[in-house]
mmCIF file of the C-alpha atoms, coordinates in Angstrom:
data_MODEL
# 
_entry.id   MODEL 
# 
loop_
_atom_site.group_PDB 
_atom_site.id 
_atom_site.type_symbol 
_atom_site.label_atom_id 
_atom_site.label_alt_id 
_atom_site.label_comp_id 
_atom_site.label_asym_id 
_atom_site.label_entity_id 
_atom_site.label_seq_id 
_atom_site.pdbx_PDB_ins_code 
_atom_site.Cartn_x 
_atom_site.Cartn_y 
_atom_site.Cartn_z 
_atom_site.occupancy 
_atom_site.B_iso_or_equiv 
_atom_site.pdbx_formal_charge 
_atom_site.auth_seq_id 
_atom_site.auth_comp_id 
_atom_site.auth_asym_id 
_atom_site.auth_atom_id 
_atom_site.pdbx_PDB_model_num 
ATOM 1   C CA . MET A 1 1   ? -29.210 23.540 6.787   1.00 0.00 ? 1   MET A CA 1 
ATOM 2   C CA . PRO A 1 2   ? -26.320 23.712 8.451   1.00 0.00 ? 2   PRO A CA 1 
ATOM 3   C CA . ILE A 1 3   ? -23.577 21.278 6.659   1.00 0.00 ? 3   ILE A CA 1 
ATOM 4   C CA . SER A 1 4   ? -24.203 18.961 9.636   1.00 0.00 ? 4   SER A CA 1 
ATOM 5   C CA . GLU A 1 5   ? -27.576 18.772 9.940   1.00 0.00 ? 5   GLU A CA 1 
ATOM 6   C CA . ARG A 1 6   ? -27.373 17.557 5.931   1.00 0.00 ? 6   ARG A CA 1 
ATOM 7   C CA . LEU A 1 7   ? -25.009 14.681 7.159   1.00 0.00 ? 7   LEU A CA 1 
ATOM 8   C CA . ILE A 1 8   ? -27.249 13.639 9.303   1.00 0.00 ? 8   ILE A CA 1 
ATOM 9   C CA . GLU A 1 9   ? -30.356 13.517 7.004   1.00 0.00 ? 9   GLU A CA 1 
ATOM 10  C CA . LEU A 1 10  ? -27.675 11.848 4.373   1.00 0.00 ? 10  LEU A CA 1 
ATOM 11  C CA . ILE A 1 11  ? -27.547 8.934  7.586   1.00 0.00 ? 11  ILE A CA 1 
ATOM 12  C CA . GLN A 1 12  ? -30.934 8.292  7.992   1.00 0.00 ? 12  GLN A CA 1 
ATOM 13  C CA . GLU A 1 13  ? -31.456 8.304  4.589   1.00 0.00 ? 13  GLU A CA 1 
ATOM 14  C CA . GLN A 1 14  ? -28.726 4.712  4.127   1.00 0.00 ? 14  GLN A CA 1 
ATOM 15  C CA . GLY A 1 15  ? -29.409 3.826  7.587   1.00 0.00 ? 15  GLY A CA 1 
ATOM 16  C CA . LEU A 1 16  ? -26.233 3.664  9.049   1.00 0.00 ? 16  LEU A CA 1 
ATOM 17  C CA . LYS A 1 17  ? -24.663 4.001  12.105  1.00 0.00 ? 17  LYS A CA 1 
ATOM 18  C CA . GLN A 1 18  ? -22.082 7.030  13.076  1.00 0.00 ? 18  GLN A CA 1 
ATOM 19  C CA . ARG A 1 19  ? -19.385 3.685  13.685  1.00 0.00 ? 19  ARG A CA 1 
ATOM 20  C CA . GLU A 1 20  ? -19.986 2.851  10.019  1.00 0.00 ? 20  GLU A CA 1 
ATOM 21  C CA . VAL A 1 21  ? -19.685 6.854  8.545   1.00 0.00 ? 21  VAL A CA 1 
ATOM 22  C CA . ALA A 1 22  ? -16.504 6.889  10.658  1.00 0.00 ? 22  ALA A CA 1 
ATOM 23  C CA . GLU A 1 23  ? -14.785 4.159  9.193   1.00 0.00 ? 23  GLU A CA 1 
ATOM 24  C CA . LYS A 1 24  ? -15.448 4.918  5.539   1.00 0.00 ? 24  LYS A CA 1 
ATOM 25  C CA . LEU A 1 25  ? -15.040 8.899  6.128   1.00 0.00 ? 25  LEU A CA 1 
ATOM 26  C CA . GLU A 1 26  ? -11.227 7.059  8.361   1.00 0.00 ? 26  GLU A CA 1 
ATOM 27  C CA . LEU A 1 27  ? -12.165 9.214  11.192  1.00 0.00 ? 27  LEU A CA 1 
ATOM 28  C CA . GLN A 1 28  ? -12.819 8.496  15.256  1.00 0.00 ? 28  GLN A CA 1 
ATOM 29  C CA . GLN A 1 29  ? -16.941 8.185  16.004  1.00 0.00 ? 29  GLN A CA 1 
ATOM 30  C CA . SER A 1 30  ? -15.987 10.939 18.233  1.00 0.00 ? 30  SER A CA 1 
ATOM 31  C CA . SER A 1 31  ? -15.006 13.390 15.204  1.00 0.00 ? 31  SER A CA 1 
ATOM 32  C CA . VAL A 1 32  ? -18.312 12.556 13.562  1.00 0.00 ? 32  VAL A CA 1 
ATOM 33  C CA . SER A 1 33  ? -20.581 13.081 16.236  1.00 0.00 ? 33  SER A CA 1 
ATOM 34  C CA . MET A 1 34  ? -18.752 16.496 17.271  1.00 0.00 ? 34  MET A CA 1 
ATOM 35  C CA . ILE A 1 35  ? -19.001 16.816 12.960  1.00 0.00 ? 35  ILE A CA 1 
ATOM 36  C CA . LEU A 1 36  ? -22.935 16.063 14.110  1.00 0.00 ? 36  LEU A CA 1 
ATOM 37  C CA . LYS A 1 37  ? -23.297 18.442 16.749  1.00 0.00 ? 37  LYS A CA 1 
ATOM 38  C CA . GLY A 1 38  ? -22.167 21.636 13.880  1.00 0.00 ? 38  GLY A CA 1 
ATOM 39  C CA . GLY A 1 39  ? -18.329 20.914 15.146  1.00 0.00 ? 39  GLY A CA 1 
ATOM 40  C CA . LYS A 1 40  ? -16.035 22.220 12.129  1.00 0.00 ? 40  LYS A CA 1 
ATOM 41  C CA . THR A 1 41  ? -14.462 19.341 9.849   1.00 0.00 ? 41  THR A CA 1 
ATOM 42  C CA . SER A 1 42  ? -11.238 19.281 7.731   1.00 0.00 ? 42  SER A CA 1 
ATOM 43  C CA . LEU A 1 43  ? -12.094 20.492 3.141   1.00 0.00 ? 43  LEU A CA 1 
ATOM 44  C CA . GLU A 1 44  ? -11.130 17.032 2.737   1.00 0.00 ? 44  GLU A CA 1 
ATOM 45  C CA . THR A 1 45  ? -13.408 15.463 5.327   1.00 0.00 ? 45  THR A CA 1 
ATOM 46  C CA . LEU A 1 46  ? -16.246 17.131 3.456   1.00 0.00 ? 46  LEU A CA 1 
ATOM 47  C CA . ILE A 1 47  ? -15.207 16.076 -0.315  1.00 0.00 ? 47  ILE A CA 1 
ATOM 48  C CA . LYS A 1 48  ? -14.504 12.359 1.198   1.00 0.00 ? 48  LYS A CA 1 
ATOM 49  C CA . ALA A 1 49  ? -18.087 12.745 2.419   1.00 0.00 ? 49  ALA A CA 1 
ATOM 50  C CA . ALA A 1 50  ? -19.577 13.781 -1.119  1.00 0.00 ? 50  ALA A CA 1 
ATOM 51  C CA . ASP A 1 51  ? -18.021 11.175 -2.792  1.00 0.00 ? 51  ASP A CA 1 
ATOM 52  C CA . ILE A 1 52  ? -20.273 8.188  -0.020  1.00 0.00 ? 52  ILE A CA 1 
ATOM 53  C CA . PHE A 1 53  ? -22.566 9.760  -0.243  1.00 0.00 ? 53  PHE A CA 1 
ATOM 54  C CA . GLY A 1 54  ? -22.469 10.686 -4.138  1.00 0.00 ? 54  GLY A CA 1 
ATOM 55  C CA . VAL A 1 55  ? -24.477 14.390 -3.417  1.00 0.00 ? 55  VAL A CA 1 
ATOM 56  C CA . THR A 1 56  ? -22.606 17.383 -5.009  1.00 0.00 ? 56  THR A CA 1 
ATOM 57  C CA . LEU A 1 57  ? -19.562 19.896 -3.056  1.00 0.00 ? 57  LEU A CA 1 
ATOM 58  C CA . ASP A 1 58  ? -22.489 22.142 -3.437  1.00 0.00 ? 58  ASP A CA 1 
ATOM 59  C CA . TRP A 1 59  ? -25.442 21.050 -1.739  1.00 0.00 ? 59  TRP A CA 1 
ATOM 60  C CA . LEU A 1 60  ? -23.883 18.957 0.692   1.00 0.00 ? 60  LEU A CA 1 
ATOM 61  C CA . VAL A 1 61  ? -21.291 22.753 2.181   1.00 0.00 ? 61  VAL A CA 1 
ATOM 62  C CA . LEU A 1 62  ? -24.206 25.412 0.658   1.00 0.00 ? 62  LEU A CA 1 
ATOM 63  C CA . GLY A 1 63  ? -27.324 23.410 0.246   1.00 0.00 ? 63  GLY A CA 1 
ATOM 64  C CA . ILE A 1 64  ? -27.736 24.624 -3.271  1.00 0.00 ? 64  ILE A CA 1 
ATOM 65  C CA . GLY A 1 65  ? -28.077 23.263 -6.378  1.00 0.00 ? 65  GLY A CA 1 
ATOM 66  C CA . HIS A 1 66  ? -28.833 19.541 -7.115  1.00 0.00 ? 66  HIS A CA 1 
ATOM 67  C CA . LYS A 1 67  ? -28.315 17.312 -3.821  1.00 0.00 ? 67  LYS A CA 1 
ATOM 68  C CA . TYR A 1 68  ? -27.321 14.383 -5.777  1.00 0.00 ? 68  TYR A CA 1 
ATOM 69  C CA . ARG A 1 69  ? -24.464 14.353 -8.776  1.00 0.00 ? 69  ARG A CA 1 
ATOM 70  C CA . ASN A 1 70  ? -26.563 12.364 -11.061 1.00 0.00 ? 70  ASN A CA 1 
ATOM 71  C CA . GLN A 1 71  ? -29.678 12.244 -10.491 1.00 0.00 ? 71  GLN A CA 1 
ATOM 72  C CA . SER A 1 72  ? -31.036 8.921  -12.526 1.00 0.00 ? 72  SER A CA 1 
ATOM 73  C CA . PHE A 1 73  ? -29.295 6.626  -10.148 1.00 0.00 ? 73  PHE A CA 1 
ATOM 74  C CA . LEU A 1 74  ? -27.749 6.920  -6.845  1.00 0.00 ? 74  LEU A CA 1 
ATOM 75  C CA . VAL A 1 75  ? -24.168 5.325  -6.040  1.00 0.00 ? 75  VAL A CA 1 
ATOM 76  C CA . PRO A 1 76  ? -24.288 3.398  -2.930  1.00 0.00 ? 76  PRO A CA 1 
ATOM 77  C CA . VAL A 1 77  ? -22.277 4.187  -0.418  1.00 0.00 ? 77  VAL A CA 1 
ATOM 78  C CA . GLY A 1 78  ? -18.989 2.311  -0.109  1.00 0.00 ? 78  GLY A CA 1 
ATOM 79  C CA . SER A 1 79  ? -19.237 1.312  -3.602  1.00 0.00 ? 79  SER A CA 1 
ATOM 80  C CA . ASP A 1 80  ? -16.180 1.230  -5.633  1.00 0.00 ? 80  ASP A CA 1 
ATOM 81  C CA . HIS A 1 81  ? -17.381 0.991  -9.106  1.00 0.00 ? 81  HIS A CA 1 
ATOM 82  C CA . PHE A 1 82  ? -17.650 4.594  -10.453 1.00 0.00 ? 82  PHE A CA 1 
ATOM 83  C CA . THR A 1 83  ? -17.762 5.721  -13.793 1.00 0.00 ? 83  THR A CA 1 
ATOM 84  C CA . LYS A 1 84  ? -16.060 7.664  -15.726 1.00 0.00 ? 84  LYS A CA 1 
ATOM 85  C CA . GLU A 1 85  ? -18.394 10.339 -15.817 1.00 0.00 ? 85  GLU A CA 1 
ATOM 86  C CA . ASP A 1 86  ? -18.552 10.125 -11.796 1.00 0.00 ? 86  ASP A CA 1 
ATOM 87  C CA . ILE A 1 87  ? -15.213 10.919 -11.630 1.00 0.00 ? 87  ILE A CA 1 
ATOM 88  C CA . GLU A 1 88  ? -15.871 13.724 -13.837 1.00 0.00 ? 88  GLU A CA 1 
ATOM 89  C CA . GLN A 1 89  ? -18.360 14.774 -11.778 1.00 0.00 ? 89  GLN A CA 1 
ATOM 90  C CA . ALA A 1 90  ? -16.617 15.186 -8.880  1.00 0.00 ? 90  ALA A CA 1 
ATOM 91  C CA . THR A 1 91  ? -13.524 17.088 -10.532 1.00 0.00 ? 91  THR A CA 1 
ATOM 92  C CA . GLN A 1 92  ? -15.420 19.610 -11.306 1.00 0.00 ? 92  GLN A CA 1 
ATOM 93  C CA . ASP A 1 93  ? -17.219 19.697 -8.094  1.00 0.00 ? 93  ASP A CA 1 
ATOM 94  C CA . LYS A 1 94  ? -13.666 19.692 -6.384  1.00 0.00 ? 94  LYS A CA 1 
ATOM 95  C CA . GLN A 1 95  ? -12.972 22.869 -8.254  1.00 0.00 ? 95  GLN A CA 1 
ATOM 96  C CA . HIS A 1 96  ? -16.096 24.715 -8.068  1.00 0.00 ? 96  HIS A CA 1 
ATOM 97  C CA . LEU A 1 97  ? -15.854 24.600 -3.908  1.00 0.00 ? 97  LEU A CA 1 
ATOM 98  C CA . ILE A 1 98  ? -12.368 25.579 -3.732  1.00 0.00 ? 98  ILE A CA 1 
ATOM 99  C CA . GLU A 1 99  ? -13.382 28.709 -6.169  1.00 0.00 ? 99  GLU A CA 1 
ATOM 100 C CA . VAL A 1 100 ? -16.274 29.311 -3.382  1.00 0.00 ? 100 VAL A CA 1 
ATOM 101 C CA . LEU A 1 101 ? -14.372 28.874 -0.277  1.00 0.00 ? 101 LEU A CA 1 
ATOM 102 C CA . LYS A 1 102 ? -11.476 31.304 -2.032  1.00 0.00 ? 102 LYS A CA 1 
ATOM 103 C CA . LYS A 1 103 ? -13.548 33.817 -3.125  1.00 0.00 ? 103 LYS A CA 1 
ATOM 104 C CA . SER A 1 104 ? -15.480 33.574 0.994   1.00 0.00 ? 104 SER A CA 1 
ATOM 105 C CA . LEU A 1 105 ? -11.407 33.989 2.427   1.00 0.00 ? 105 LEU A CA 1 
ATOM 106 C CA . GLU A 1 106 ? -10.647 36.958 0.249   1.00 0.00 ? 106 GLU A CA 1 
ATOM 107 C CA . GLN A 1 107 ? -13.786 38.782 1.208   1.00 0.00 ? 107 GLN A CA 1 
ATOM 108 C CA . CYS A 1 108 ? -13.705 37.393 5.077   1.00 0.00 ? 108 CYS A CA 1 
ATOM 109 C CA . GLN A 1 109 ? -9.711  39.163 4.201   1.00 0.00 ? 109 GLN A CA 1 
ATOM 110 C CA . ARG A 1 110 ? -11.053 42.272 3.028   1.00 0.00 ? 110 ARG A CA 1 
ATOM 111 C CA . ASN A 1 111 ? -13.513 42.683 6.090   1.00 0.00 ? 111 ASN A CA 1 
ATOM 112 C CA . GLU A 1 112 ? -10.703 41.896 8.808   1.00 0.00 ? 112 GLU A CA 1 
ATOM 113 C CA . GLU A 1 113 ? -8.635  44.853 6.493   1.00 0.00 ? 113 GLU A CA 1 
ATOM 114 C CA . THR A 1 114 ? -11.488 46.953 7.090   1.00 0.00 ? 114 THR A CA 1 
ATOM 115 C CA . TYR A 1 115 ? -12.615 46.349 10.721  1.00 0.00 ? 115 TYR A CA 1 
ATOM 116 C CA . ARG A 1 116 ? -8.594  46.426 11.467  1.00 0.00 ? 116 ARG A CA 1 
ATOM 117 C CA . ASN A 1 117 ? -8.536  50.132 10.125  1.00 0.00 ? 117 ASN A CA 1 
ATOM 118 C CA . LEU A 1 118 ? -12.092 51.357 11.530  1.00 0.00 ? 118 LEU A CA 1 
ATOM 119 C CA . TYR A 1 119 ? -10.795 49.615 14.979  1.00 0.00 ? 119 TYR A CA 1 
ATOM 120 C CA . LEU A 1 120 ? -7.450  51.769 14.625  1.00 0.00 ? 120 LEU A CA 1 
ATOM 121 C CA . LYS A 1 121 ? -9.074  55.004 13.348  1.00 0.00 ? 121 LYS A CA 1 
ATOM 122 C CA . THR A 1 122 ? -11.237 54.877 16.258  1.00 0.00 ? 122 THR A CA 1 
ATOM 123 C CA . GLN A 1 123 ? -8.696  54.533 18.729  1.00 0.00 ? 123 GLN A CA 1 
ATOM 124 C CA . GLN A 1 124 ? -6.985  57.437 17.171  1.00 0.00 ? 124 GLN A CA 1 
ATOM 125 C CA . GLN A 1 125 ? -10.034 59.730 17.486  1.00 0.00 ? 125 GLN A CA 1 
ATOM 126 C CA . LEU A 1 126 ? -9.365  58.915 20.997  1.00 0.00 ? 126 LEU A CA 1 
# 
């Protein structure tokens, strides 16, 4: 399931409108619409969304692990009352996501180099 579908699921679960989500994410409503249709978004926006909905970054971005940061309760949308544990978990989630993204970037760079070398080798043979 793509990120856009997970976001739609969260929005529907909490009975929100795109306009409300846009306000909470500090984005234009058209940007939220584009994201929900499968468009790209920034890491910063994904981190904000995970915080707003109280979900883990692993689940939001990759669809793995526990959906909610703390399975025993849900943090209300827009809540300003976060526990020390919530903040620590968000920090851990953020660090984990950064590591996952770094590894993905490294793999993409290796793949790009491999394809470039294959292309050059093919061109030399022609």
